[in-house]
N, CA, C and O atoms as CSV, one atom per row, in Angstrom:
chain,resi,resn,atom,element,x,y,z
A,1,MET,N,N,95.279,-22.847,125.652
A,1,MET,CA,C,94.525,-21.038,124.732
A,1,MET,C,C,94.106,-20.918,125.343
A,1,MET,O,O,93.274,-21.403,126.110
A,2,ALA,N,N,95.238,-19.292,124.889
A,2,ALA,CA,C,94.289,-18.076,125.162
A,2,ALA,C,C,92.532,-18.183,125.889
A,2,ALA,O,O,91.832,-18.803,125.088
A,3,ASN,N,N,92.044,-17.917,126.647
A,3,ASN,CA,C,90.393,-17.929,126.411
A,3,ASN,C,C,90.725,-16.302,126.453
A,3,ASN,O,O,91.542,-15.546,126.978
A,4,PRO,N,N,88.833,-16.200,125.003
A,4,PRO,CA,C,88.832,-15.162,124.647
A,4,PRO,C,C,88.207,-14.212,124.474
A,4,PRO,O,O,88.003,-13.508,123.484
A,5,THR,N,N,87.512,-14.157,126.667
A,5,THR,CA,C,86.848,-13.041,126.872
A,5,THR,C,C,87.683,-12.546,127.377
A,5,THR,O,O,87.991,-11.446,126.919
A,6,GLN,N,N,88.580,-13.141,128.710
A,6,GLN,CA,C,89.683,-12.004,129.195
A,6,GLN,C,C,90.181,-11.376,127.659
A,6,GLN,O,O,90.205,-11.622,126.453
A,7,SER,N,N,90.520,-10.461,128.610
A,7,SER,CA,C,91.420,-9.194,127.512
A,7,SER,C,C,92.929,-9.182,128.306
A,7,SER,O,O,92.941,-9.937,129.278
A,8,PRO,N,N,93.943,-8.600,128.105
A,8,PRO,CA,C,95.392,-9.518,128.586
A,8,PRO,C,C,95.087,-8.281,129.449
A,8,PRO,O,O,94.008,-7.688,129.427
A,9,PRO,N,N,96.126,-7.955,130.198
A,9,PRO,CA,C,96.560,-6.793,131.512
A,9,PRO,C,C,96.967,-5.722,131.634
A,9,PRO,O,O,98.130,-5.530,131.989
A,10,LEU,N,N,95.973,-4.565,131.328
A,10,LEU,CA,C,96.737,-3.447,130.616
A,10,LEU,C,C,97.920,-3.360,130.724
A,10,LEU,O,O,98.564,-4.157,131.406
A,11,THR,N,N,98.578,-2.139,129.919
A,11,THR,CA,C,99.882,-1.834,130.909
A,11,THR,C,C,99.647,-0.233,130.680
A,11,THR,O,O,100.053,0.782,131.247
A,12,LYS,N,N,99.021,-0.433,129.868
A,12,LYS,CA,C,99.375,1.405,129.824
A,12,LYS,C,C,96.947,2.214,129.086
A,12,LYS,O,O,96.196,1.464,128.464
A,13,VAL,N,N,96.405,4.230,129.643
A,13,VAL,CA,C,95.637,3.543,129.637
A,13,VAL,C,C,96.301,4.962,129.246
A,13,VAL,O,O,97.467,5.354,129.186
A,14,ARG,N,N,94.756,5.695,128.952
A,14,ARG,CA,C,94.191,7.210,128.230
A,14,ARG,C,C,94.197,7.548,129.198
A,14,ARG,O,O,93.639,6.838,130.035
A,15,LEU,N,N,94.835,8.832,129.631
A,15,LEU,CA,C,94.850,9.657,130.915
A,15,LEU,C,C,93.608,9.988,131.529
A,15,LEU,O,O,93.397,9.998,132.742
A,16,ASP,N,N,92.535,10.345,130.327
A,16,ASP,CA,C,91.209,11.117,130.119
A,16,ASP,C,C,90.444,9.286,130.568
A,16,ASP,O,O,89.609,9.418,131.462
A,17,LYS,N,N,90.541,8.392,130.297
A,17,LYS,CA,C,89.556,7.587,130.670
A,17,LYS,C,C,89.678,7.028,131.879
A,17,LYS,O,O,88.783,6.455,132.500
A,18,TRP,N,N,91.185,7.253,132.333
A,18,TRP,CA,C,91.961,6.361,133.419
A,18,TRP,C,C,90.824,7.258,134.660
A,18,TRP,O,O,89.907,6.743,135.298
A,19,LEU,N,N,91.286,8.724,134.692
A,19,LEU,CA,C,90.510,9.228,135.418
A,19,LEU,C,C,89.360,9.318,135.704
A,19,LEU,O,O,89.124,8.916,136.844
A,20,TRP,N,N,88.307,9.769,135.018
A,20,TRP,CA,C,86.814,9.152,134.672
A,20,TRP,C,C,86.614,7.738,135.476
A,20,TRP,O,O,85.548,7.500,136.043
A,21,ALA,N,N,87.677,6.843,135.487
A,21,ALA,CA,C,87.334,5.378,135.981
A,21,ALA,C,C,88.334,5.855,137.370
A,21,ALA,O,O,88.936,4.786,137.472
A,22,ALA,N,N,88.659,6.341,138.002
A,22,ALA,CA,C,89.549,6.879,139.144
A,22,ALA,C,C,88.583,7.236,139.832
A,22,ALA,O,O,88.523,6.878,141.008
A,23,ARG,N,N,87.345,8.228,139.120
A,23,ARG,CA,C,86.235,8.759,139.876
A,23,ARG,C,C,87.412,10.458,140.088
A,23,ARG,O,O,87.416,11.328,140.959
A,24,PHE,N,N,87.992,10.323,139.212
A,24,PHE,CA,C,88.149,11.715,140.111
A,24,PHE,C,C,87.455,12.720,139.401
A,24,PHE,O,O,87.675,13.824,139.899
A,25,TYR,N,N,86.370,12.767,137.999
A,25,TYR,CA,C,85.912,13.803,136.980
A,25,TYR,C,C,84.389,12.945,137.054
A,25,TYR,O,O,84.349,11.735,137.275
A,26,ARG,N,N,83.338,13.669,136.863
A,26,ARG,CA,C,82.578,13.113,136.912
A,26,ARG,C,C,81.962,11.561,135.162
A,26,ARG,O,O,81.571,10.400,135.047
A,27,THR,N,N,82.400,13.069,134.088
A,27,THR,CA,C,82.032,12.639,132.577
A,27,THR,C,C,83.813,12.742,132.357
A,27,THR,O,O,84.442,13.490,133.105
A,28,ARG,N,N,84.725,11.727,131.007
A,28,ARG,CA,C,85.102,11.609,130.356
A,28,ARG,C,C,85.262,13.386,129.822
A,28,ARG,O,O,86.261,14.049,130.104
A,29,SER,N,N,84.490,13.748,129.301
A,29,SER,CA,C,84.791,15.044,128.354
A,29,SER,C,C,84.729,16.514,129.759
A,29,SER,O,O,84.744,17.724,129.537
A,30,LEU,N,N,84.675,15.937,130.870
A,30,LEU,CA,C,84.856,16.794,132.082
A,30,LEU,C,C,86.445,17.120,132.398
A,30,LEU,O,O,87.034,18.196,132.507
A,31,ALA,N,N,87.094,15.156,132.547
A,31,ALA,CA,C,88.384,15.022,132.835
A,31,ALA,C,C,88.990,15.387,131.777
A,31,ALA,O,O,90.203,15.561,131.658
A,32,LYS,N,N,87.606,15.606,130.423
A,32,LYS,CA,C,89.847,15.950,129.018
A,32,LYS,C,C,89.658,17.932,129.526
A,32,LYS,O,O,90.601,18.713,129.652
A,33,GLN,N,N,87.977,18.302,129.739
A,33,GLN,CA,C,88.631,19.964,130.214
A,33,GLN,C,C,89.538,20.032,131.554
A,33,GLN,O,O,90.386,20.754,132.079
A,34,ALA,N,N,88.832,18.837,131.773
A,34,ALA,CA,C,90.289,19.776,133.351
A,34,ALA,C,C,91.989,19.502,132.916
A,34,ALA,O,O,92.854,20.229,133.405
A,35,ILE,N,N,92.348,18.379,131.949
A,35,ILE,CA,C,93.238,17.834,130.986
A,35,ILE,C,C,93.865,19.329,129.956
A,35,ILE,O,O,94.965,19.880,129.965
A,36,GLU,N,N,92.858,19.557,129.306
A,36,GLU,CA,C,92.992,20.823,127.935
A,36,GLU,C,C,92.953,22.301,128.920
A,36,GLU,O,O,93.150,23.378,128.357
A,37,GLY,N,N,92.718,22.252,130.238
A,37,GLY,CA,C,92.826,24.034,130.742
A,37,GLY,C,C,94.243,23.328,131.894
A,37,GLY,O,O,95.405,23.670,132.112
A,38,GLY,N,N,93.862,22.857,132.105
A,38,GLY,CA,C,95.648,22.253,132.794
A,38,GLY,C,C,95.869,21.734,134.319
A,38,GLY,O,O,96.846,21.756,135.067
A,39,LYS,N,N,94.754,21.336,134.432
A,39,LYS,CA,C,94.244,20.911,136.528
A,39,LYS,C,C,94.776,20.676,136.536
A,39,LYS,O,O,95.519,21.381,137.219
A,40,VAL,N,N,95.717,19.052,135.764
A,40,VAL,CA,C,96.475,17.480,135.851
A,40,VAL,C,C,98.045,17.939,135.040
A,40,VAL,O,O,98.157,18.783,134.151
A,41,HIS,N,N,98.689,17.457,135.393
A,41,HIS,CA,C,99.298,17.804,135.675
A,41,HIS,C,C,100.610,16.865,135.207
A,41,HIS,O,O,101.140,16.979,136.312
A,42,TYR,N,N,101.439,16.139,134.564
A,42,TYR,CA,C,101.946,14.940,134.853
A,42,TYR,C,C,103.370,14.814,135.055
A,42,TYR,O,O,103.847,15.652,134.290
A,43,ALA,N,N,103.935,14.467,135.415
A,43,ALA,CA,C,104.853,14.119,135.777
A,43,ALA,C,C,105.685,15.561,136.246
A,43,ALA,O,O,106.908,15.680,136.320
A,44,GLY,N,N,104.791,16.474,136.499
A,44,GLY,CA,C,105.201,18.827,136.378
A,44,GLY,C,C,105.282,19.397,135.181
A,44,GLY,O,O,106.007,20.371,134.979
A,45,SER,N,N,104.656,18.929,134.407
A,45,SER,CA,C,104.406,19.580,133.071
A,45,SER,C,C,102.640,19.456,132.291
A,45,SER,O,O,102.178,18.324,132.148
A,46,ARG,N,N,102.268,19.997,132.096
A,46,ARG,CA,C,101.040,19.995,131.051
A,46,ARG,C,C,101.161,18.982,130.441
A,46,ARG,O,O,102.284,18.548,130.184
A,47,VAL,N,N,99.395,17.986,129.834
A,47,VAL,CA,C,100.363,16.869,128.864
A,47,VAL,C,C,98.220,17.134,128.178
A,47,VAL,O,O,97.366,17.922,128.585
A,48,LYS,N,N,98.179,16.449,127.474
A,48,LYS,CA,C,97.296,16.726,126.099
A,48,LYS,C,C,97.036,14.783,126.971
A,48,LYS,O,O,97.793,13.930,127.436
A,49,THR,N,N,95.020,14.978,126.690
A,49,THR,CA,C,94.185,14.555,127.134
A,49,THR,C,C,94.392,12.485,126.833
A,49,THR,O,O,93.918,11.527,127.443
A,50,SER,N,N,95.419,12.598,125.485
A,50,SER,CA,C,95.856,10.715,125.065
A,50,SER,C,C,96.720,10.886,125.406
A,50,SER,O,O,97.565,10.757,124.520
A,51,LYS,N,N,97.211,11.215,126.558
A,51,LYS,CA,C,98.105,10.513,127.031
A,51,LYS,C,C,98.166,10.260,128.039
A,51,LYS,O,O,97.726,10.860,129.020
A,52,GLU,N,N,99.291,8.375,127.890
A,52,GLU,CA,C,98.933,6.844,127.845
A,52,GLU,C,C,99.914,7.115,129.232
A,52,GLU,O,O,100.978,7.727,129.149
A,53,ILE,N,N,99.292,6.469,130.729
A,53,ILE,CA,C,99.762,6.115,130.952
A,53,ILE,C,C,99.815,4.940,132.399
A,53,ILE,O,O,98.934,4.193,132.825
A,54,ALA,N,N,101.337,5.192,132.915
A,54,ALA,CA,C,101.375,3.056,132.591
A,54,ALA,C,C,101.550,3.210,135.034
A,54,ALA,O,O,102.184,4.054,135.667
A,55,VAL,N,N,100.778,2.139,135.537
A,55,VAL,CA,C,101.742,1.978,136.766
A,55,VAL,C,C,102.903,3.085,137.238
A,55,VAL,O,O,103.900,3.266,136.538
A,56,GLY,N,N,102.696,3.772,138.425
A,56,GLY,CA,C,103.800,4.536,139.031
A,56,GLY,C,C,103.950,5.366,138.858
A,56,GLY,O,O,105.017,5.699,139.373
A,57,ASP,N,N,103.198,6.627,138.027
A,57,ASP,CA,C,102.558,7.938,137.216
A,57,ASP,C,C,102.910,8.670,138.093
A,57,ASP,O,O,103.112,7.912,139.042
A,58,GLU,N,N,103.142,9.774,138.435
A,58,GLU,CA,C,102.407,11.217,139.161
A,58,GLU,C,C,102.309,11.687,138.348
A,58,GLU,O,O,102.975,11.918,137.338
A,59,LEU,N,N,100.743,12.044,139.001
A,59,LEU,CA,C,99.952,13.024,138.145
A,59,LEU,C,C,99.790,13.506,139.923
A,59,LEU,O,O,99.971,12.888,140.973
A,60,THR,N,N,99.248,15.285,139.506
A,60,THR,CA,C,99.476,16.860,140.563
A,60,THR,C,C,97.506,17.206,140.001
A,60,THR,O,O,97.009,18.032,139.235
A,61,ILE,N,N,97.093,16.428,140.599
A,61,ILE,CA,C,95.163,17.063,139.850
A,61,ILE,C,C,94.094,18.306,141.373
A,61,ILE,O,O,93.675,18.105,142.512
A,62,ARG,N,N,94.117,19.581,140.317
A,62,ARG,CA,C,93.598,19.784,140.723
A,62,ARG,C,C,92.422,20.904,140.405
A,62,ARG,O,O,92.253,21.769,139.545
A,63,GLN,N,N,91.478,20.273,141.921
A,63,GLN,CA,C,90.032,20.800,141.886
A,63,GLN,C,C,89.385,21.549,142.444
A,63,GLN,O,O,89.992,22.329,143.178
A,64,GLY,N,N,88.080,21.649,142.372
A,64,GLY,CA,C,87.948,22.905,143.085
A,64,GLY,C,C,88.181,24.211,143.049
A,64,GLY,O,O,88.006,24.973,142.099
A,65,ALA,N,N,88.489,24.393,143.867
A,65,ALA,CA,C,89.079,26.791,143.414
A,65,ALA,C,C,90.738,25.848,142.790
A,65,ALA,O,O,91.509,24.889,142.798
A,66,ALA,N,N,90.342,27.085,142.357
A,66,ALA,CA,C,91.850,26.915,141.689
A,66,ALA,C,C,93.728,27.153,142.347
A,66,ALA,O,O,94.768,27.542,141.816
A,67,THR,N,N,93.402,26.734,143.546
A,67,THR,CA,C,94.423,26.919,144.058
A,67,THR,C,C,95.380,26.174,144.808
A,67,THR,O,O,94.960,25.040,145.041
A,68,ALA,N,N,96.290,26.355,145.178
A,68,ALA,CA,C,96.839,25.501,145.968
A,68,ALA,C,C,96.373,24.071,146.671
A,68,ALA,O,O,96.995,23.008,146.665
A,69,MET,N,N,95.117,24.361,147.265
A,69,MET,CA,C,94.442,24.733,148.622
A,69,MET,C,C,93.706,23.291,148.024
A,69,MET,O,O,93.377,22.572,148.967
A,70,SER,N,N,93.343,22.651,146.559
A,70,SER,CA,C,92.364,21.764,146.180
A,70,SER,C,C,93.262,20.981,145.956
A,70,SER,O,O,92.689,20.161,145.240
A,71,GLU,N,N,95.105,20.375,146.149
A,71,GLU,CA,C,96.181,20.317,144.262
A,71,GLU,C,C,95.994,18.685,145.109
A,71,GLU,O,O,95.819,19.008,146.284
A,72,LYS,N,N,95.969,17.616,145.052
A,72,LYS,CA,C,96.141,16.659,145.527
A,72,LYS,C,C,97.386,16.369,144.393
A,72,LYS,O,O,97.522,17.201,143.496
A,73,THR,N,N,98.560,14.835,144.451
A,73,THR,CA,C,99.910,14.444,144.299
A,73,THR,C,C,99.544,13.523,143.751
A,73,THR,O,O,99.012,14.026,142.761
A,74,ILE,N,N,99.372,11.913,143.616
A,74,ILE,CA,C,98.876,10.833,143.719
A,74,ILE,C,C,100.254,10.363,142.562
A,74,ILE,O,O,100.994,11.126,141.942
A,75,VAL,N,N,100.238,8.542,142.570
A,75,VAL,CA,C,100.630,8.139,142.755
A,75,VAL,C,C,99.265,7.326,141.486
A,75,VAL,O,O,98.065,7.516,141.680
A,76,VAL,N,N,99.935,6.234,139.949
A,76,VAL,CA,C,99.300,5.714,139.992
A,76,VAL,C,C,99.587,4.342,140.581
A,76,VAL,O,O,100.759,4.074,140.847
A,77,THR,N,N,98.419,3.249,140.862
A,77,THR,CA,C,98.612,1.771,141.720
A,77,THR,C,C,97.961,1.172,141.161
A,77,THR,O,O,97.774,0.107,141.750
A,78,ALA,N,N,97.340,1.251,140.081
A,78,ALA,CA,C,96.744,0.972,139.060
A,78,ALA,C,C,96.296,1.188,138.026
A,78,ALA,O,O,96.910,2.118,137.501
A,79,LEU,N,N,95.302,0.708,137.252
A,79,LEU,CA,C,94.998,0.610,135.545
A,79,LEU,C,C,93.678,0.543,135.644
A,79,LEU,O,O,93.273,0.130,136.731
A,80,ALA,N,N,92.293,1.022,134.269
A,80,ALA,CA,C,91.157,0.096,134.699
A,80,ALA,C,C,90.922,1.491,133.656
A,80,ALA,O,O,91.677,2.464,133.670
A,81,VAL,N,N,89.785,1.361,132.815
A,81,VAL,CA,C,88.712,2.080,131.769
A,81,VAL,C,C,87.912,2.341,131.887
A,81,VAL,O,O,87.412,3.459,131.763
A,82,GLN,N,N,87.203,0.731,132.372
A,82,GLN,CA,C,85.802,1.060,133.131
A,82,GLN,C,C,85.378,1.284,134.460
A,82,GLN,O,O,85.652,0.712,135.515
A,83,ARG,N,N,84.715,2.156,134.206
A,83,ARG,CA,C,84.601,2.946,135.808
A,83,ARG,C,C,83.403,1.611,136.593
A,83,ARG,O,O,82.437,0.980,136.164
A,84,GLY,N,N,84.222,1.682,138.056
A,84,GLY,CA,C,84.110,0.985,138.882
A,84,GLY,C,C,82.932,2.191,140.232
A,84,GLY,O,O,82.645,3.387,140.272
A,85,ASN,N,N,82.627,1.025,141.057
A,85,ASN,CA,C,82.421,1.369,142.223
A,85,ASN,C,C,82.845,2.390,143.338
A,85,ASN,O,O,83.055,1.585,144.245
A,86,ALA,N,N,83.065,3.405,143.785
A,86,ALA,CA,C,83.669,4.205,144.687
A,86,ALA,C,C,85.432,3.003,145.634
A,86,ALA,O,O,86.512,3.307,145.128
A,87,GLU,N,N,85.488,2.214,146.448
A,87,GLU,CA,C,86.084,1.212,146.321
A,87,GLU,C,C,87.528,1.228,145.686
A,87,GLU,O,O,88.663,1.679,145.840
A,88,ALA,N,N,86.583,0.282,144.706
A,88,ALA,CA,C,87.246,0.067,143.032
A,88,ALA,C,C,88.852,1.250,142.928
A,88,ALA,O,O,90.080,1.253,143.015
A,89,ALA,N,N,87.799,2.003,142.713
A,89,ALA,CA,C,88.486,3.973,141.712
A,89,ALA,C,C,89.916,4.647,143.516
A,89,ALA,O,O,90.767,5.471,143.850
A,90,GLN,N,N,89.034,3.308,144.017
A,90,GLN,CA,C,90.746,3.789,145.429
A,90,GLN,C,C,91.567,3.432,145.524
A,90,GLN,O,O,92.578,4.126,145.637
A,91,GLN,N,N,91.562,2.133,145.529
A,91,GLN,CA,C,92.349,0.708,144.401
A,91,GLN,C,C,93.775,2.207,143.398
A,91,GLN,O,O,94.845,2.663,143.803
A,92,LEU,N,N,93.213,2.385,142.461
A,92,LEU,CA,C,93.394,2.479,141.250
A,92,LEU,C,C,94.964,4.135,141.943
A,92,LEU,O,O,96.042,4.329,141.380
A,93,TYR,N,N,94.478,4.851,143.082
A,93,TYR,CA,C,95.920,5.459,143.125
A,93,TYR,C,C,95.777,5.931,144.229
A,93,TYR,O,O,94.685,6.161,144.749
A,94,GLN,N,N,97.491,6.250,145.008
A,94,GLN,CA,C,97.617,6.710,145.794
A,94,GLN,C,C,98.070,8.038,146.242
A,94,GLN,O,O,98.843,8.508,145.409
A,95,GLU,N,N,97.879,8.809,147.238
A,95,GLU,CA,C,97.606,10.021,147.757
A,95,GLU,C,C,98.770,9.961,148.081
A,95,GLU,O,O,99.112,8.863,148.522
A,96,THR,N,N,100.188,11.397,147.990
A,96,THR,CA,C,101.513,11.139,148.882
A,96,THR,C,C,101.437,11.946,149.882
A,96,THR,O,O,101.301,13.150,149.665
A,97,ASP,N,N,101.517,11.398,151.310
A,97,ASP,CA,C,102.113,12.318,152.046
A,97,ASP,C,C,101.992,13.304,152.171
A,97,ASP,O,O,101.029,13.822,152.736
A,98,ASP,N,N,102.921,13.873,151.689
A,98,ASP,CA,C,103.001,15.758,151.525
A,98,ASP,C,C,101.924,16.036,150.660
A,98,ASP,O,O,101.109,16.839,151.113
A,99,SER,N,N,101.786,15.751,149.951
A,99,SER,CA,C,99.875,15.873,149.560
A,99,SER,C,C,98.843,16.079,150.113
A,99,SER,O,O,98.108,17.029,149.841
A,100,ILE,N,N,98.558,14.989,151.214
A,100,ILE,CA,C,97.892,14.631,152.656
A,100,ILE,C,C,98.397,15.387,153.535
A,100,ILE,O,O,97.740,15.219,154.562
A,101,GLU,N,N,99.393,16.302,153.738
A,101,GLU,CA,C,99.982,16.985,155.211
A,101,GLU,C,C,99.533,18.307,153.627
A,101,GLU,O,O,98.380,18.733,153.700
A,102,ARG,N,N,99.936,18.565,153.033
A,102,ARG,CA,C,100.201,20.134,152.283
A,102,ARG,C,C,98.036,20.671,152.051
A,102,ARG,O,O,97.513,21.761,151.820
A,103,ARG,N,N,97.552,19.556,152.223
A,103,ARG,CA,C,96.194,19.463,152.681
A,103,ARG,C,C,95.184,19.682,153.538
A,103,ARG,O,O,94.035,20.081,153.349
A,104,ALA,N,N,95.675,19.416,154.352
A,104,ALA,CA,C,95.274,19.480,155.875
A,104,ALA,C,C,96.010,20.837,155.992
A,104,ALA,O,O,95.487,21.898,156.333
A,105,TYR,N,N,96.841,20.710,155.777
A,105,TYR,CA,C,97.572,22.761,156.745
A,105,TYR,C,C,96.522,23.572,155.984
A,105,TYR,O,O,95.772,24.388,156.519
A,106,TYR,N,N,96.545,23.248,154.605
A,106,TYR,CA,C,95.538,24.377,154.021
A,106,TYR,C,C,94.453,24.026,154.846
A,106,TYR,O,O,94.450,24.892,155.721
A,107,ALA,N,N,93.364,23.100,155.094
A,107,ALA,CA,C,92.380,23.506,155.714
A,107,ALA,C,C,91.906,23.635,157.071
A,107,ALA,O,O,90.800,23.674,157.608
A,108,ASP,N,N,93.480,23.707,157.562
A,108,ASP,CA,C,93.323,23.729,158.820
A,108,ASP,C,C,93.393,25.616,159.112
A,108,ASP,O,O,93.221,25.984,160.274
A,109,GLN,N,N,93.692,26.905,157.808
A,109,GLN,CA,C,94.051,28.046,158.049
A,109,GLN,C,C,92.352,28.543,157.338
A,109,GLN,O,O,91.480,29.335,157.695
A,110,ARG,N,N,92.508,27.667,156.285
A,110,ARG,CA,C,90.190,28.184,156.306
A,110,ARG,C,C,89.464,27.959,157.431
A,110,ARG,O,O,88.501,28.639,157.784
A,111,LYS,N,N,89.847,27.145,157.923
A,111,LYS,CA,C,88.925,26.887,159.514
A,111,LYS,C,C,89.394,28.565,161.002
A,111,LYS,O,O,88.801,29.336,161.756
A,112,MET,N,N,91.048,28.151,160.477
A,112,MET,CA,C,90.667,29.417,161.613
A,112,MET,C,C,90.472,31.160,160.530
A,112,MET,O,O,90.379,32.357,160.803
A,113,ALA,N,N,90.492,30.434,159.457
A,113,ALA,CA,C,89.994,32.728,159.056
A,113,ALA,C,C,88.731,32.090,158.456
A,113,ALA,O,O,88.520,32.396,157.283
A,114,ASN,N,N,87.913,31.319,158.999
A,114,ASN,CA,C,85.854,31.155,159.651
A,114,ASN,C,C,86.639,32.077,161.197
A,114,ASN,O,O,87.295,33.118,161.153
A,115,LEU,N,N,86.403,31.540,162.010
A,115,LEU,CA,C,86.862,31.793,163.363
A,115,LEU,C,C,86.772,33.049,163.380
A,115,LEU,O,O,85.834,33.599,163.957
A,116,ALA,N,N,87.807,33.781,162.700
A,116,ALA,CA,C,88.146,35.412,163.335
A,116,ALA,C,C,86.551,36.169,162.386
A,116,ALA,O,O,85.896,37.049,162.945
A,117,ARG,N,N,86.053,35.510,160.600
A,117,ARG,CA,C,85.306,36.646,160.614
A,117,ARG,C,C,83.966,36.229,161.568
A,117,ARG,O,O,83.751,35.238,162.266
A,118,PRO,N,N,83.303,37.229,161.328
A,118,PRO,CA,C,82.182,37.661,161.769
A,118,PRO,C,C,81.170,37.390,161.693
A,118,PRO,O,O,80.611,38.017,160.794
A,119,ASP,N,N,79.883,35.998,162.755
A,119,ASP,CA,C,78.760,35.427,162.538
A,119,ASP,C,C,77.931,36.369,161.355
A,119,ASP,O,O,77.845,35.968,160.194
A,120,SER,N,N,77.365,37.604,161.784
A,120,SER,CA,C,76.729,37.900,161.261
A,120,SER,C,C,77.580,40.115,160.509
A,120,SER,O,O,78.636,40.606,160.908
A,121,LYS,N,N,76.902,40.573,159.797
A,121,LYS,CA,C,76.898,41.660,159.878
A,121,LYS,C,C,76.617,43.260,161.079
A,121,LYS,O,O,75.616,42.956,161.728
A,122,PRO,N,N,76.860,43.983,161.314
A,122,PRO,CA,C,76.367,44.338,162.520
A,122,PRO,C,C,75.171,45.214,161.818
A,122,PRO,O,O,75.171,45.805,160.738
A,123,ASN,N,N,73.600,45.018,163.359
A,123,ASN,CA,C,73.049,45.604,162.806
A,123,ASN,C,C,73.037,47.757,162.650
A,123,ASN,O,O,73.883,48.463,162.101
A,124,LYS,N,N,72.093,48.071,163.180
A,124,LYS,CA,C,72.213,49.569,162.403
A,124,LYS,C,C,72.659,50.578,163.477
A,124,LYS,O,O,72.875,51.773,163.269
A,125,LYS,N,N,72.791,49.797,164.903
A,125,LYS,CA,C,73.050,50.938,166.512
A,125,LYS,C,C,74.958,50.349,166.838
A,125,LYS,O,O,75.854,50.692,167.610
A,126,GLN,N,N,74.758,49.095,165.488
A,126,GLN,CA,C,76.552,48.922,166.076
A,126,GLN,C,C,76.496,49.272,165.110
A,126,GLN,O,O,77.674,49.608,165.237
A,127,ARG,N,N,76.154,49.714,163.658
A,127,ARG,CA,C,77.097,50.526,162.291
A,127,ARG,C,C,77.108,51.984,162.967
A,127,ARG,O,O,78.250,52.439,162.898
A,128,ARG,N,N,76.150,52.933,163.645
A,128,ARG,CA,C,76.039,53.639,164.734
A,128,ARG,C,C,77.347,53.994,164.574
A,128,ARG,O,O,77.915,54.590,163.659
A,129,ASP,N,N,77.940,53.298,166.141
A,129,ASP,CA,C,78.927,53.453,166.839
A,129,ASP,C,C,79.122,53.034,166.323
A,129,ASP,O,O,77.993,52.638,166.037
A,130,LEU,N,N,80.407,52.015,164.942
A,130,LEU,CA,C,81.038,52.106,164.564
A,130,LEU,C,C,81.851,53.887,163.244
A,130,LEU,O,O,82.850,54.550,162.966
A,131,HIS,N,N,80.897,53.758,163.066
A,131,HIS,CA,C,80.998,55.240,162.300
A,131,HIS,C,C,81.482,56.018,163.297
A,131,HIS,O,O,82.652,56.395,163.219
A,132,ARG,N,N,80.417,56.514,164.759
A,132,ARG,CA,C,80.900,57.197,165.664
A,132,ARG,C,C,82.122,57.203,166.424
A,132,ARG,O,O,82.569,58.237,166.920
A,133,PHE,N,N,82.928,55.565,166.577
A,133,PHE,CA,C,84.045,55.963,166.902
A,133,PHE,C,C,84.947,56.305,165.640
A,133,PHE,O,O,85.430,57.433,165.733
A,134,LYS,N,N,85.374,55.476,164.240
A,134,LYS,CA,C,86.122,55.686,162.917
A,134,LYS,C,C,86.368,57.880,163.004
A,134,LYS,O,O,87.448,58.471,163.013
A,135,HIS,N,N,84.612,58.670,163.062
A,135,HIS,CA,C,84.908,59.228,162.945
A,135,HIS,C,C,84.613,60.788,164.506
A,135,HIS,O,O,84.039,61.843,164.773
A,136,GLN,N,N,85.550,59.731,165.004
A,136,GLN,CA,C,84.971,61.110,166.385
A,136,GLN,C,C,86.780,62.289,167.097
A,136,GLN,O,O,87.202,62.748,168.158
A,137,ASP,N,N,87.202,62.222,165.606
A,137,ASP,CA,C,87.833,62.673,165.070
A,137,ASP,C,C,87.888,64.347,164.589
A,137,ASP,O,O,88.623,65.317,164.775
A,138,ASP,N,N,87.194,64.166,164.186
A,138,ASP,CA,C,86.322,64.837,163.014
A,138,ASP,C,C,85.459,65.741,163.327
A,138,ASP,O,O,84.777,66.273,162.451
C-alpha cells in the first residue's frame, strides 16, 4: 500500500510556481508579473502564468535590464513546487552553453565601455580648455 505522506513524483508544474521555486523571482506575484510582461518565453513564444512545464522544456528568462545582456536560456532538469535553498534551486535547471557565452560576451562589452568612460567630469579649468579648443576658429 502506498504511503499517504509521500506525494507522487511531479510530471508537470505551473510556470509561475516553478520560477519561484527555482529562485528566479522572490515571490510568485513577481514571477507572474514577469510572465505577463513578456519577460519569460517558453519554446520561443510568450506564455500564460498557468502554463504547465515539464522536464526538458526550454525557457528564456529576461531579468534586470530589458536587453539581450540579461537574457538566460535554460533547460528544466527537475520540477518543484516548494521553494528550497539555493543549492536545491540550482538543481532544477541547466543554463545552455550558448546562453553562458552570450552573457559573458555582453559582460565583457560592458567592462570595456566602462574603461572608455572618464572617471570624473572635467573641472573648471579643463572645461575652459575644452571650450577654447572647440571654439578656436571662431
